[in-house]
N, C-alpha and C positions, 0 to 999 in steps of 0.2 A: 401649448395644451397642458394644463397640470392634471395630475393623477385624478382629481375627483371628476373632470369632464369624461376622461377616459374611461374612468370605472363606470360613471352614469351610462354611457352609451354602450358601453359592454354588458352592464345589468340588463339593460333594455332589450338589447339583443338575445340574450338568453332567456329572460322570462316571457318575452312576447313571442319568440320565434322556437323556443324549447332548444336553443343551440348551446353546447358547452364543451369545451375540450381544452386542454392543457396547452394544445398548439394553437389554438386561437389567442388564448392568454399569451402565449409566448410572442405571437405577431404583433399584438397590441403594446406588449411591453417594449418591444424593440423602438418603437415610436417615442415612447416616454424616456427611454434611455437615451436615446440620440439628442433629445432636449436637455437632459440632466436632471429630471423628474425622479423621485423617488419611486422605484419600481416596486420595491418590497411592500410598500404602502399600498400600491396599485393592486397587488396581488392580495394581500392582507383583506383588503375593502371589497372586492368583488367577490372572493371566496366567502368572507365573512356574512355579507348581505345575503348571497343566496342560500348559505347554510341556515341563516337565522332568521329568515322572512316570516314565519309563523310567529315568532316571538316578536319581531319588530311591528308586524300587524296588531298583536296582542296591546303592544304599548300604545300605538297610535290609536287605537280603539278607545283608549282612555282619555284621550287628549282631543276629539274630534267627535262629531255627530255619528254613532256607529251605523244609520242607514245610508248616509250620505258618503262615509268613507267607504262602504261596500261598494259603492258604484263611482267612486274615484277614478279619474283617468290613471293608467298605468304609470305614465309618464311622472305625474306628481306623486304617485306613491314612491315610485322609486328615488326620487329626490328628498321625499322625507325619510326613506330607508337611510340614506346616505347620512342624512344629518344626524339620527338617532343614533345609527351605528358609531359615529366617530365621538359622540358623546358619551357612549357607554362603553365602548370597547377600545379606542385608541387613545390610550394616556398620554402618548407623545403630542398629542394635538390639544392646545388650550381650547376651553371652551368658547371663548370669542372667535377665534380663527374656524373652528368648525361651523359655529353659525353663520359668521359673516361670509365664510367663502362658499356655503351651500346656498345661501340667499343670493349672493351675486351669480352662481351657477344658474339658479332658477330664473333669474331676471334675463340671462342672456341667453338661455335654452328655451324659456318658456314665455313667462310675461311678468311684469309688474305686479298685478294681482296677485298670482300664483306666488311670487317670492314673498308678498307681504304675508300670505298665509302659512308659508313654510318657516318664516320668522316667528310667527304667533306660536305655532305649533312647539317648534324647537324650544323657545322661551318658557313655555308653559311647563315642558318636560322637566327642564334645569329647576324650576321653581319645586317641583314636586315628583321628584322620579321614583318614589315608593309605589310598588304596586301589589295589588289584592288579587291572587291567582284563585281560580274556581276552586271549589269545595272536590268536586269531582276529580277523583285521581287521575283518569285518564288524560280530561282536559287540563289538569295541573300541568302534567309531565310534558304533553303535547305543547301547550302555551310558553311554559317556562324555559324548555330545553329545546324547542323549535322542531317539531314531528307533526305528520300528519296523524291525527287522533285514531284513524281506523289503524296505523302501522302499530302505534303505541298499546292499543287494544289487543292485537294479536300477539305482540310480545308479552305482554302481561298473562295473557292465556298461555302461553310456551312456558315462560320463566318466572312468573311471579313480579310483584311490585318491585320489590328492593334491587333484584337484579336488573330489570328493565331500566329503572332509573339510573343504577350504575352505568349503564351501557350507554343510553342517552346523553349524560355528562362526559363519558370518555370521548365520545365522537366530537363533541364540541371542543376539545382541548387538540393543541398543535402537537401533531406526533414526533416523536424524535426520527431522525434519520437512520434507516438501517442500511448497511454495506455487506455486501459479500466478497470475500477474497477470491481473486482469481488464481487457483491452485495450479494452474499451467505455467502461470508467471511468477509467482512469489509466494511465502507461507504466511500463515496468521500472525507468527512470531515476528517476522520482519517487517509486516505490514504495520502490526502495533508498535514496533520501534521507530519505525518511519515518521509515524505522526507524533509520539513522543518528543523525536528531536525537534519538533516544529512546535512544540507547547500546544498539540491538539489533543484533546482526550475523547478516544474511543474505547469502549466499553466491551469486553468479549461477552457473547451470548452465553447465557445457561442452555439454550436449546439446541445449539449448533456450533462445532469449533470453526467453521467457515464464516461466521457470523459476527458483526458487531454492531453498536449503537452509539449515537452522539447527538448532544444537543449544539455541536457547532457545523450544522449543514454546510452552511456558505462557506467556511474554512476548509472543510474536507473535500467539496466540488470544486474548489478552486484550485486544488493541489494539481500538479503536473502528474503524479500518480493516476489520477482518474483518466485523463487525456491519454496516458500511455498505457492504459488496460489493465494495471495491477488490481483494480477492484472495480465493482460495479454497484448500482442502487437496487436493492431488493427488500422487499419485508420479509422479515424472518419467517413468517408463516408460509410464505411462497417457496422460500428455500427447503423448508420440511416436506412439502408436497414431493420434491424431487429426492429427498434424501429416503424418503419412503419408497419412491420408485426404484432406488439404489441401483443405478445402470454402473455396468461394469466394462472396462477397457475392452475394445474389438468389439464390442456388442452392437446390433441395429436396432434402433430406437426410433418409434413412429410418435411424433408429438402432435397430435389434432388440436385444432383452436389455437396455434402455436403463437401468433403475432400479440403483443408487442416483444415478446422472446425473452422475457427474464427468466422463465423457467427452462426454455430451450438452452439458452447458453451454459445455464448450470449443468443441464445434462451433458453439454459439449464437453465442459471442463471436467466432470465426473468421469468421461470416458479417455479423458486426458489427451484430447485431440486425435483420438483413433476410433476406429469403427464407423458408423454413420448415424447421423440423426436426421430422419426426414420431417422437416416443418412444414405442417399444411395450415393454410388460412386464406379465407377468401378476400380479405380486404388489403388491397395493393399500399396504401399509405402506411399501415401498420407492418406490414412485411419489410418496407424500406427500413423502418426504424429496427426491426430484427438484424437486418444486415448492416446497419450501421453499428450495433452493437457487437455482432459477431466481429467484424473488421477492426473495431477498436479495441478488442480483447484476444484478437489474433486468433480466433478460432477457425479452423478449415475443413470440419468434417460435417458441416450442417449444408443440407442441400434443402432449398425452398422451392416448394409447390405451391402456386397462388391458384387454387380451387376451393370450393364448397368442402369442408370436412366430411360432410355426409355423402359426398357424391366420390371422394377420392376413392381411386381403386389402379389395378386391378385388384378384387378381394381375394387374399391367400394369407395363410397362416406363415408369415414371413419375419416376424419382429420377435427379439429377446423380451423387449418392453415396448408398452404402447400408454401413453399418457392421454387422458381424457379431460383436458382443463375446460369443464364445460361452460357456457353462457349461462348465469345465474342471477339472481335478483341481488348481489352486491350487499346484502346487510353487513358483511364484516368490514368493508372500506370505506364506510362513510366518513371517516376521518379526512380521507385523501379526497374523496372524489364528492364536491359541495352540493350537487345537484341531484344526487342519487337518491337520496332519502324520500324526495319528492315524487318519485317513479317507480321504486323498487315494490312496492305492494300492488301494483298492476301487475295483471297478465302473467300470475304464478302459475297458473294451470298449462298455459302455453309453453312456458319454459319446462314444466315438468315433463311435457311431451316430447321437447324438444331434446332433452337430458337423455331421456329413455330411448330414443333413436340414435342418440351419439352412443350411448354403451352397447347397444346391440350392434352397431356397425364395428365399432372399434373391436369387439371382441372377437371379429373374423380375422382379425390381423395377429393376433397373440399365437406364438408356436406352442405346441404341447409342452407342459413344464414352463412356460413364458409367464410374464406377469403384466396386468394392467393396472394402472392406479386411476381412479375416477376423482377428481377433486374440483372443488368451488370455492369461493370466496364470500360464502353466506354460512348462517349459523342455522338455516331454516330446516328442519328435519324433514318436511315434505321432500325437499331437494337433496337431502343428503342420505340419513340412516334409511328413511323408507324407499328411498330411490333405490339403494344397494339391495334392501331385502326382497323387493320385487325382482331384480335382477337374478339374483341367487334362486329364487324360486322358479324361474323361468329357464335358467341355464345351470343344470346339474354339473355340467362339466368345469364349473368354477367353484373355487372357495375363497373363503375371506382368509387372508394372512393377518395375524394379530399385528396391529401397528406398534405396539409397544415390545415386539421382539426387533425391531429396528430402531424406534425413536425413544427419547426419554419418556418415562411413563406419565410425568406431569402433562406433557402436551397430547394425551391419547385418552380416550374415553371409549369402553365398549368395544376394544378391538380397532377403533378408528383414529385417526389423526383429528385433533380436535381441537382449535386455538379460540379462548375467549377473550376479547381485547382488554376489557378492564382486569382480568385475572393475570393475562401473560405479557401484557402491554406490547402487542402486536395486532396485526389485522386478525379479523375472526376468518378461518379457514375450516374445510372438512378435506379428509382424504380417505379413500379406502384403496388397500392393495388385495388385488384378486389374481389368483394363480390359476392358469388352465391346467388341468389334472387329466385330462381325457383328450 
């Protein structure tokens, strides 16, 4: 089975059933690897087609009858997506190979007439690849950069046209790999020297002394230093959330919504493997990932509890630090989560209610003079600043601690941790640090 056939069946499953996860991709990639196929091309194609399907639909609308195309069977559309995506984005594949291999796949998976149709459309695109986008700015950005128009409309209302387009462009680029030093095992200086000896360039982050970024992702992850736990993969924005929490050795920390554990393991490292981190999450498979990460990093101060974070108890003000890494719309992680842009504008109102419940519940566990950090991976003010303002209005026993007193000011705004992807070259994130003063 070649990468195109596996990509086709994977994309069909995602778009038809709404299933998408890195674990699903990894399982399918194993089949390809065992047969000697190009796994990187498989990953790039699947994630690329899912991410760019609005744009691909727009292209195909120029080479087909619009009304007929709208009602075209999903299997045929995906075959066309595969062909156009290879032609436009995969420079390593010659035009003739992209067309011929996709046509053969259509013949074997669908039918000869469908293969003829796919062949005709792809060759029409090759002859005339220039596109004329709508004059309406919302529709232009949505179709050119591949986003739901209603999401682009929302972003423009929040941040204006220029920033919206910058954000849309940034999320379509391949992000650098960010790695975090395991400070219980080594130092930043030693890790940088280790990679330098291997001619691998890792660049220190200006946001955190424990973070690096690199364009040599595969080389970094294939190093034995990763399997032996000297570093881990984590976006710098997520590390800043933990640095805002600022846990100290010997403290007790509650981490609600803890899995898959990037922030949790950093908390454990900041405690220098002392104290205790109570990690709460209701998804067993994700908690297994947390355990695997903790074992690889040789962290022994994490206690896992598999339960709904909103039902965790007994409720008592017992913790020095509490982290509420709340479920959110995920607007800040569109670079890495290809399917999220098609879902994240739905059910915001329900998410806001859930976040409010999470904040109220978590507040019960904070010791007097202790701290709580509320964080999300979105830039949506309704889920961020407005959520905190409402909480503080209801809870006079808490005050806001200014983030710039702990973090570099460049990554803060109005007293909050706030990262903007195209400005800071990391995921979008928000964090508010609250202290219980009564």
